[in-house]
Rosetta silent file (secondary structure, phi, psi, omega in degrees, C-alpha in Angstrom):
SEQUENCE: MKTFERILLKIVIIQCLFLIITQIFFHKLNAFPELNQLIQYEGVTDNNFTELLETFNGNK
SCORE:     score description
SCORE:     0.000 S_00000001
   1 L     0.000  -34.920 -178.890   53.215  214.112  -83.972 S_00000001
   2 H   -66.487  -35.438  177.485   54.554  210.637  -83.329 S_00000001
   3 H   -65.043  -42.255  178.375   52.034  210.129  -80.506 S_00000001
   4 H   -61.981  -41.983  178.937   49.190  211.127  -82.799 S_00000001
   5 H   -63.842  -39.176  177.522   50.339  208.653  -85.444 S_00000001
   6 H   -64.651  -42.963  179.111   50.450  205.822  -82.896 S_00000001
   7 H   -64.598  -42.836  179.189   46.941  206.643  -81.694 S_00000001
   8 H   -63.447  -40.354  178.042   45.661  206.834  -85.268 S_00000001
   9 H   -63.977  -40.743  177.806   47.277  203.499  -86.129 S_00000001
  10 H   -64.179  -40.174  178.379   45.651  201.857  -83.103 S_00000001
  11 H   -64.151  -41.274  179.145   42.252  203.235  -84.116 S_00000001
  12 H   -64.286  -42.699  179.292   42.676  201.881  -87.660 S_00000001
  13 H   -63.978  -43.062  178.837   43.647  198.435  -86.380 S_00000001
  14 H   -64.193  -40.094  178.362   40.677  198.356  -84.003 S_00000001
  15 H   -63.194  -41.591  178.450   38.319  199.399  -86.827 S_00000001
  16 H   -64.184  -41.204  177.841   39.648  196.618  -89.065 S_00000001
  17 H   -62.844  -44.510  177.678   39.171  194.053  -86.311 S_00000001
  18 H   -62.533  -37.702  177.897   35.588  195.194  -85.734 S_00000001
  19 H   -63.112  -45.553  179.942   34.917  195.025  -89.485 S_00000001
  20 H   -64.859  -44.114  179.179   36.193  191.449  -89.710 S_00000001
  21 H   -62.302  -42.089  179.642   34.254  190.357  -86.623 S_00000001
  22 H   -65.696  -41.282  178.577   31.061  191.960  -87.939 S_00000001
  23 H   -62.800  -42.459  177.303   31.448  190.328  -91.356 S_00000001
  24 H   -63.428  -43.035 -179.216   31.918  186.919  -89.748 S_00000001
  25 H   -62.314  -44.786 -176.725   28.933  187.515  -87.489 S_00000001
  26 H   -74.889  -42.292 -169.649   26.621  188.557  -90.328 S_00000001
  27 H   -97.364  -39.754 -176.073   27.668  186.167  -93.077 S_00000001
  28 H   -86.056  -36.808 -177.576   29.122  183.027  -91.555 S_00000001
  29 L   -90.769   -2.760  177.882   26.956  182.650  -88.462 S_00000001
  30 L    54.170   53.258 -175.810   23.761  183.604  -90.331 S_00000001
  31 L   -67.806  -39.657 -179.799   22.800  186.101  -87.629 S_00000001
  32 L  -122.848   98.402 -179.592   20.051  187.764  -89.667 S_00000001
  33 H   -61.849  -27.843  178.586   18.301  185.394  -92.100 S_00000001
  34 H   -64.131  -34.869  178.782   16.366  188.368  -93.495 S_00000001
  35 H   -65.662  -39.127  178.190   19.647  189.908  -94.609 S_00000001
  36 H   -64.722  -41.418  177.856   20.530  186.738  -96.508 S_00000001
  37 H   -64.696  -38.149  179.531   17.146  186.789  -98.270 S_00000001
  38 H   -64.989  -41.189  178.992   17.647  190.446  -99.177 S_00000001
  39 H   -64.477  -41.882  178.812   21.048  189.730 -100.700 S_00000001
  40 H   -67.422  -34.669  178.797   19.596  186.884 -102.775 S_00000001
  41 H   -66.149  -38.851 -179.740   16.688  189.108 -103.859 S_00000001
  42 H   -75.027  -15.855  178.199   19.063  191.813 -105.083 S_00000001
  43 L    82.661   21.235 -178.592   21.040  189.227 -107.044 S_00000001
  44 L   -70.625  -33.047 -174.959   24.370  190.005 -105.443 S_00000001
  45 L   -89.782   -2.735  179.534   25.259  186.344 -104.972 S_00000001
  46 L   -67.933  151.140  178.386   24.365  185.249 -108.508 S_00000001
  47 L   -95.759   88.475 -178.077   27.153  184.078 -110.751 S_00000001
  48 L  -103.832   21.497 -174.479   26.759  186.468 -113.685 S_00000001
  49 H   -67.263  -39.958 -178.937   30.405  186.456 -114.700 S_00000001
  50 H   -68.179  -37.782  177.574   29.882  184.625 -118.000 S_00000001
  51 H   -65.295  -36.277  178.148   27.075  186.975 -119.014 S_00000001
  52 H   -64.426  -43.199  178.782   29.328  189.910 -118.189 S_00000001
  53 H   -66.057  -39.971  178.444   32.082  188.493 -120.386 S_00000001
  54 H   -63.848  -35.522  178.903   29.640  187.822 -123.209 S_00000001
  55 H   -67.307  -42.368  179.693   28.451  191.406 -122.987 S_00000001
  56 H   -68.964  -34.508 -178.684   31.995  192.774 -123.196 S_00000001
  57 H   -80.231  -14.805  179.988   32.892  190.469 -126.072 S_00000001
  58 L    78.677   24.536 -177.772   29.734  191.361 -128.011 S_00000001
  59 L   -87.818   -3.149 -176.776   28.623  187.708 -128.343 S_00000001
  60 L   -81.981    0.000    0.000   25.050  188.292 -127.182 S_00000001
């Protein structure tokens, strides 16, 4: 069982490293400009925090 846990831990660490490398590749190096346009089109990068707070407070 201890061998299995070591192998599983190594797989998790490798997956985390690949996730971080992929995120850096996609977002920081601007690998796919179309992806950046898609994110802006969906409104994910907009700063809507104040509108969200106003909605929760009932000030709208």
